[in-house]
N, C-alpha and C positions, 0 to 999 in steps of 0.2 A: 729401819725395816718395815718396810710392809705389812700391813695387815690382813688377815685370810679370812675370805667367808666358808666356816665349814662347813654348810655343806654343796656349796660351788666344790669344794674341794675336796669332799666324798663322792662327788658323783663325777669329778676329772680323774679321780683313782677307777672308779668304777671304768668306765672308760678305755685309762688306760691298757687295766686286766683284760678287758674284753679285747684290746687290738692284737695284746699278746696273745691270748687263745687264738685269733683269728690267724694268727700267725706259727701258732705251731699243731693244730688240730687243721683233720684234713678228712674229709667224706672216701678221699680214692687212695686205697691201700697199694695201687701197682706202684711199683717203686720204678722210676724213670732215670735216666740219664741228663745230670742234669744241665740245662741248656743258660749260661748265666745271662745270655745278653737278646732271650728271650723277648717278643714284645709282644704286649695283651693290654690294647688299652681298655676293656674291662678291670681287667687285675689294678692297673695303672689309678683309672678311677678311682677304684674301688682304694686302694692304699691312701691315695690322698684324701678321701672323704673321710676317712677313719683316722688320717693324722690330724687333718685340719677342725676335725669336731673334738679331740684330744686336747689340742690345742687351745683352741678359743675357749674351751670348758675352763682348760687349767689358770688360763689368764684371768679371766672372770673370775678366778676365786682368789686374787689382788686386790684390797678396796684402796690401795695406795702405791706412793712409792712407780709412778709410770717406768722409770727408765728402768730400773731393777725390777720391777717387774717383766716387763718384755725381755730383759735378757737371761732371767730365769727359764722363764715360760721357754725361752728359744733353746736354749741348752738340754734343760729336761726335754721337753716335747723331742725337739731332734735325736738327741741320743737314745730315748726310748723307741721313736721307729729305726733306728740304724742298730739298736742292739734286737729287737724282736725280728730285722730282718735277716742278720748276722746266725739268731739261732736254729733258722733254716737248715743253714750250711748243715750243723750234724744232726738236722732230723730224718731220718730215712725214709719219710713219704711226703717231704715236704723238698721245697728246691729254690737254693738262693738266684736273686735275680737283681742285677745292677740297676736296671730301671727301678725296679721296684724301691731298692734301697734308695736313688734317688727319688723319688717322690715323697718317700717316710721323712727327706730329709727338707724339701723342699717345700711342702706343704707348713710346716707349722714355720720356715722362714716367711711364707708371704701372708700367714695370717697374721703376724706379729710386725711386719710391714705394715697390713693395712690398719694394724692398733697405733704405729708410728705414724704414718701420713696421719687420721684422722684425728689422730690425738686423746684416741682414749685412755683414761685413768682407771 
């Protein structure tokens, strides 16, 4: 089993919690009818950047076992992104969006693909 860098692991946990808070908190208190296919490039970029940063730091917390570390990072970070977006469905001031769900899953996949391509251990 691959070792973990504790300080990077703690940083990944912090970023993961911030990603979750960004998904469930809002400054807009107006309840609107959800539009699951509304496309906002600004929101997509924000979701992509949050999950990419989380995945990068989470993956860097592993010290060895590149293949297992890549798989674990992909599964954990993509699942976390999906869970964060899906919780918005149940939050009255937030709205679930399929595009954002896709960005939350695609960002970890791209980051891990870059680790695979460049052979980062």
